[in-house]
DRENMI-495706 format. One record per residue (C-alpha): residue in one letter; residue number from 1; y, z, x. Coordinates in nm, 3 decimals, decimal comma. Layout:
<nodes>
<node><res>A</res><n>NUM</n><y>Y</y><z>Z</z><x>X</x></node>
...
</nodes>
This chain:
<nodes>
<node><res>M</res><n>1</n><y>-1,090</y><z>-3,137</z><x>-2,139</x></node>
<node><res>L</res><n>2</n><y>-0,741</y><z>-3,153</z><x>-1,989</x></node>
<node><res>V</res><n>3</n><y>-0,590</y><z>-2,927</z><x>-2,244</x></node>
<node><res>E</res><n>4</n><y>-0,859</y><z>-2,651</z><x>-2,191</x></node>
<node><res>A</res><n>5</n><y>-0,801</y><z>-2,674</z><x>-1,816</x></node>
<node><res>A</res><n>6</n><y>-0,424</y><z>-2,663</z><x>-1,858</x></node>
<node><res>L</res><n>7</n><y>-0,458</y><z>-2,341</z><x>-2,059</x></node>
<node><res>I</res><n>8</n><y>-0,719</y><z>-2,165</z><x>-1,836</x></node>
<node><res>L</res><n>9</n><y>-0,617</y><z>-2,263</z><x>-1,481</x></node>
<node><res>P</res><n>10</n><y>-0,289</y><z>-2,078</z><x>-1,473</x></node>
<node><res>V</res><n>11</n><y>-0,451</y><z>-1,759</z><x>-1,600</x></node>
<node><res>L</res><n>12</n><y>-0,748</y><z>-1,800</z><x>-1,355</x></node>
<node><res>F</res><n>13</n><y>-0,507</y><z>-1,863</z><x>-1,066</x></node>
<node><res>L</res><n>14</n><y>-0,306</y><z>-1,542</z><x>-1,160</x></node>
<node><res>V</res><n>15</n><y>-0,609</y><z>-1,333</z><x>-1,172</x></node>
<node><res>V</res><n>16</n><y>-0,730</y><z>-1,471</z><x>-0,833</x></node>
<node><res>A</res><n>17</n><y>-0,388</y><z>-1,403</z><x>-0,688</x></node>
<node><res>G</res><n>18</n><y>-0,399</y><z>-1,044</z><x>-0,838</x></node>
<node><res>I</res><n>19</n><y>-0,732</y><z>-0,986</z><x>-0,683</x></node>
<node><res>L</res><n>20</n><y>-0,603</y><z>-1,100</z><x>-0,341</x></node>
<node><res>D</res><n>21</n><y>-0,282</y><z>-0,905</z><x>-0,350</x></node>
<node><res>F</res><n>22</n><y>-0,463</y><z>-0,582</z><x>-0,457</x></node>
<node><res>G</res><n>23</n><y>-0,726</y><z>-0,619</z><x>-0,201</x></node>
<node><res>V</res><n>24</n><y>-0,472</y><z>-0,670</z><x>0,073</x></node>
<node><res>A</res><n>25</n><y>-0,255</y><z>-0,377</z><x>-0,050</x></node>
<node><res>L</res><n>26</n><y>-0,565</y><z>-0,150</z><x>-0,069</x></node>
<node><res>N</res><n>27</n><y>-0,664</y><z>-0,240</z><x>0,278</x></node>
<node><res>D</res><n>28</n><y>-0,312</y><z>-0,163</z><x>0,409</x></node>
<node><res>R</res><n>29</n><y>-0,314</y><z>0,177</z><x>0,223</x></node>
<node><res>N</res><n>30</n><y>-0,662</y><z>0,258</z><x>0,371</x></node>
<node><res>A</res><n>31</n><y>-0,554</y><z>0,149</z><x>0,725</x></node>
<node><res>I</res><n>32</n><y>-0,239</y><z>0,380</z><x>0,715</x></node>
<node><res>R</res><n>33</n><y>-0,471</y><z>0,662</z><x>0,601</x></node>
<node><res>H</res><n>34</n><y>-0,742</y><z>0,597</z><x>0,869</x></node>
<node><res>G</res><n>35</n><y>-0,467</y><z>0,547</z><x>1,144</x></node>
<node><res>V</res><n>36</n><y>-0,291</y><z>0,881</z><x>1,075</x></node>
<node><res>R</res><n>37</n><y>-0,629</y><z>1,062</z><x>1,076</x></node>
<node><res>E</res><n>38</n><y>-0,733</y><z>0,903</z><x>1,393</x></node>
<node><res>G</res><n>39</n><y>-0,394</y><z>0,990</z><x>1,549</x></node>
<node><res>A</res><n>40</n><y>-0,422</y><z>1,349</z><x>1,441</x></node>
<node><res>R</res><n>41</n><y>-0,770</y><z>1,375</z><x>1,577</x></node>
<node><res>Q</res><n>42</n><y>-0,666</y><z>1,221</z><x>1,904</x></node>
<node><res>G</res><n>43</n><y>-0,368</y><z>1,450</z><x>1,910</x></node>
<node><res>V</res><n>44</n><y>-0,559</y><z>1,776</z><x>1,875</x></node>
<node><res>V</res><n>45</n><y>-0,768</y><z>1,675</z><x>2,172</x></node>
<node><res>A</res><n>46</n><y>-0,473</y><z>1,545</z><x>2,361</x></node>
<node><res>E</res><n>47</n><y>-0,569</y><z>1,643</z><x>2,701</x></node>
<node><res>G</res><n>48</n><y>-0,908</y><z>1,493</z><x>2,673</x></node>
<node><res>A</res><n>49</n><y>-0,767</y><z>1,174</z><x>2,533</x></node>
<node><res>G</res><n>50</n><y>-0,489</y><z>1,142</z><x>2,798</x></node>
<node><res>I</res><n>51</n><y>-0,193</y><z>1,196</z><x>2,551</x></node>
<node><res>A</res><n>52</n><y>0,091</y><z>1,385</z><x>2,719</x></node>
<node><res>T</res><n>53</n><y>0,390</y><z>1,294</z><x>2,513</x></node>
<node><res>T</res><n>54</n><y>0,494</y><z>1,247</z><x>2,142</x></node>
<node><res>D</res><n>55</n><y>0,568</y><z>0,881</z><x>2,203</x></node>
<node><res>E</res><n>56</n><y>0,228</y><z>0,820</z><x>2,331</x></node>
<node><res>L</res><n>57</n><y>0,072</y><z>0,977</z><x>2,019</x></node>
<node><res>E</res><n>58</n><y>0,301</y><z>0,778</z><x>1,789</x></node>
<node><res>A</res><n>59</n><y>0,214</y><z>0,456</z><x>1,984</x></node>
<node><res>L</res><n>60</n><y>-0,172</y><z>0,531</z><x>1,960</x></node>
<node><res>T</res><n>61</n><y>-0,133</y><z>0,598</z><x>1,583</x></node>
<node><res>R</res><n>62</n><y>0,066</y><z>0,272</z><x>1,540</x></node>
<node><res>D</res><n>63</n><y>-0,197</y><z>0,082</z><x>1,731</x></node>
<node><res>R</res><n>64</n><y>-0,485</y><z>0,220</z><x>1,506</x></node>
<node><res>I</res><n>65</n><y>-0,289</y><z>0,121</z><x>1,197</x></node>
<node><res>G</res><n>66</n><y>-0,188</y><z>-0,210</z><x>1,334</x></node>
<node><res>E</res><n>67</n><y>-0,541</y><z>-0,302</z><x>1,416</x></node>
<node><res>L</res><n>68</n><y>-0,640</y><z>-0,298</z><x>1,048</x></node>
<node><res>T</res><n>69</n><y>-0,334</y><z>-0,390</z><x>0,842</x></node>
<node><res>T</res><n>70</n><y>-0,053</y><z>-0,657</z><x>0,785</x></node>
<node><res>V</res><n>71</n><y>0,219</y><z>-0,393</z><x>0,772</x></node>
<node><res>D</res><n>72</n><y>0,510</y><z>-0,469</z><x>1,004</x></node>
<node><res>D</res><n>73</n><y>0,775</y><z>-0,207</z><x>0,929</x></node>
<node><res>L</res><n>74</n><y>0,575</y><z>0,110</z><x>1,016</x></node>
<node><res>E</res><n>75</n><y>0,728</y><z>0,460</z><x>1,082</x></node>
<node><res>V</res><n>76</n><y>0,506</y><z>0,722</z><x>1,252</x></node>
<node><res>Y</res><n>77</n><y>0,611</y><z>1,086</z><x>1,287</x></node>
<node><res>V</res><n>78</n><y>0,446</y><z>1,375</z><x>1,463</x></node>
<node><res>R</res><n>79</n><y>0,521</y><z>1,742</z><x>1,372</x></node>
<node><res>V</res><n>80</n><y>0,380</y><z>2,040</z><x>1,562</x></node>
<node><res>A</res><n>81</n><y>0,360</y><z>2,330</z><x>1,317</x></node>
<node><res>D</res><n>82</n><y>0,157</y><z>2,578</z><x>1,515</x></node>
<node><res>P</res><n>83</n><y>-0,139</y><z>2,611</z><x>1,463</x></node>
<node><res>Y</res><n>84</n><y>-0,130</y><z>2,253</z><x>1,294</x></node>
<node><res>L</res><n>85</n><y>-0,073</y><z>1,906</z><x>1,412</x></node>
<node><res>V</res><n>86</n><y>0,065</y><z>1,678</z><x>1,146</x></node>
<node><res>V</res><n>87</n><y>0,061</y><z>1,308</z><x>1,194</x></node>
<node><res>C</res><n>88</n><y>0,248</y><z>1,096</z><x>0,925</x></node>
<node><res>A</res><n>89</n><y>0,313</y><z>0,730</z><x>0,870</x></node>
<node><res>E</res><n>90</n><y>0,514</y><z>0,542</z><x>0,607</x></node>
<node><res>A</res><n>91</n><y>0,551</y><z>0,170</z><x>0,557</x></node>
<node><res>Q</res><n>92</n><y>0,649</y><z>-0,089</z><x>0,290</x></node>
<node><res>V</res><n>93</n><y>0,350</y><z>-0,285</z><x>0,139</x></node>
<node><res>E</res><n>94</n><y>0,438</y><z>-0,632</z><x>0,014</x></node>
<node><res>S</res><n>95</n><y>0,290</y><z>-0,882</z><x>-0,200</x></node>
<node><res>L</res><n>96</n><y>0,129</y><z>-1,189</z><x>-0,028</x></node>
<node><res>T</res><n>97</n><y>0,159</y><z>-1,417</z><x>-0,343</x></node>
<node><res>G</res><n>98</n><y>0,492</y><z>-1,293</z><x>-0,463</x></node>
<node><res>F</res><n>99</n><y>0,412</y><z>-1,357</z><x>-0,822</x></node>
<node><res>P</res><n>100</n><y>0,641</y><z>-1,124</z><x>-1,025</x></node>
<node><res>V</res><n>101</n><y>0,377</y><z>-0,957</z><x>-1,238</x></node>
<node><res>V</res><n>102</n><y>0,146</y><z>-0,899</z><x>-0,937</x></node>
<node><res>A</res><n>103</n><y>0,409</y><z>-0,806</z><x>-0,692</x></node>
<node><res>D</res><n>104</n><y>0,552</y><z>-0,533</z><x>-0,909</x></node>
<node><res>A</res><n>105</n><y>0,211</y><z>-0,379</z><x>-0,913</x></node>
<node><res>V</res><n>106</n><y>0,138</y><z>-0,374</z><x>-0,544</x></node>
<node><res>E</res><n>107</n><y>0,470</y><z>-0,357</z><x>-0,364</x></node>
<node><res>G</res><n>108</n><y>0,615</y><z>-0,016</z><x>-0,256</x></node>
<node><res>E</res><n>109</n><y>0,646</y><z>0,252</z><x>0,005</x></node>
<node><res>V</res><n>110</n><y>0,304</y><z>0,410</z><x>0,119</x></node>
<node><res>R</res><n>111</n><y>0,313</y><z>0,735</z><x>0,287</x></node>
<node><res>D</res><n>112</n><y>0,020</y><z>0,933</z><x>0,420</x></node>
<node><res>K</res><n>113</n><y>-0,031</y><z>1,230</z><x>0,656</x></node>
<node><res>A</res><n>114</n><y>-0,304</y><z>1,408</z><x>0,827</x></node>
<node><res>V</res><n>115</n><y>-0,319</y><z>1,771</z><x>0,918</x></node>
<node><res>M</res><n>116</n><y>-0,550</y><z>1,910</z><x>1,168</x></node>
<node><res>F</res><n>117</n><y>-0,592</y><z>2,257</z><x>1,322</x></node>
<node><res>I</res><n>118</n><y>-0,500</y><z>2,277</z><x>1,691</x></node>
<node><res>E</res><n>119</n><y>-0,782</y><z>2,455</z><x>1,885</x></node>
<node><res>G</res><n>120</n><y>-0,760</y><z>2,587</z><x>2,227</x></node>
<node><res>D</res><n>121</n><y>-0,441</y><z>2,602</z><x>2,435</x></node>
<node><res>G</res><n>122</n><y>-0,236</y><z>2,378</z><x>2,200</x></node>
<node><res>V</res><n>123</n><y>-0,080</y><z>2,037</z><x>2,251</x></node>
<node><res>P</res><n>124</n><y>0,135</y><z>1,931</z><x>2,541</x></node>
<node><res>F</res><n>125</n><y>0,394</y><z>1,760</z><x>2,326</x></node>
<node><res>G</res><n>126</n><y>0,649</y><z>1,848</z><x>2,051</x></node>
<node><res>S</res><n>127</n><y>0,755</y><z>1,709</z><x>1,711</x></node>
<node><res>S</res><n>128</n><y>0,915</y><z>1,374</z><x>1,668</x></node>
<node><res>P</res><n>129</n><y>1,303</y><z>1,382</z><x>1,624</x></node>
<node><res>G</res><n>130</n><y>1,410</y><z>1,312</z><x>1,264</x></node>
<node><res>T</res><n>131</n><y>1,066</y><z>1,389</z><x>1,111</x></node>
<node><res>P</res><n>132</n><y>1,121</y><z>1,382</z><x>0,747</x></node>
<node><res>A</res><n>133</n><y>1,058</y><z>1,686</z><x>0,512</x></node>
<node><res>W</res><n>134</n><y>0,752</y><z>1,525</z><x>0,339</x></node>
<node><res>C</res><n>135</n><y>0,579</y><z>1,535</z><x>0,671</x></node>
<node><res>D</res><n>136</n><y>0,499</y><z>1,904</z><x>0,671</x></node>
<node><res>A</res><n>137</n><y>0,182</y><z>2,107</z><x>0,718</x></node>
<node><res>Q</res><n>138</n><y>0,281</y><z>2,356</z><x>0,442</x></node>
<node><res>E</res><n>139</n><y>0,203</y><z>2,116</z><x>0,155</x></node>
<node><res>A</res><n>140</n><y>-0,142</y><z>2,017</z><x>0,284</x></node>
<node><res>T</res><n>141</n><y>-0,256</y><z>2,374</z><x>0,372</x></node>
<node><res>A</res><n>142</n><y>-0,134</y><z>2,559</z><x>0,068</x></node>
</nodes>
């Protein structure tokens, strides 16, 4: 009985740890996707949402992402590429358990962006300084 348990328990523990890590990593990725989409949506209706500056939109996007995720080192960018508003975020996703096999599968950089058409008079703010090249409306609209 103890031999069987000694053979099965490490494998079972690794499977449970993998399920836990994959679940948290998937949640973090979905939270980033939802947060940039929500930030872009709020940005295109900026006047109605009370957003007057790029910093306010970045903070709102960080808040939306932070409500749903465990990611700490989050970068948010805003690009106004008339007639589009692009909101992007990137973060490092880390393993909770730290097991080498599981960690290698879930750790890494996560990037996402949302592109929305600006209707009406435009937006009252500009692009974030130092916005990376991957955060562009061109790729999403082509």
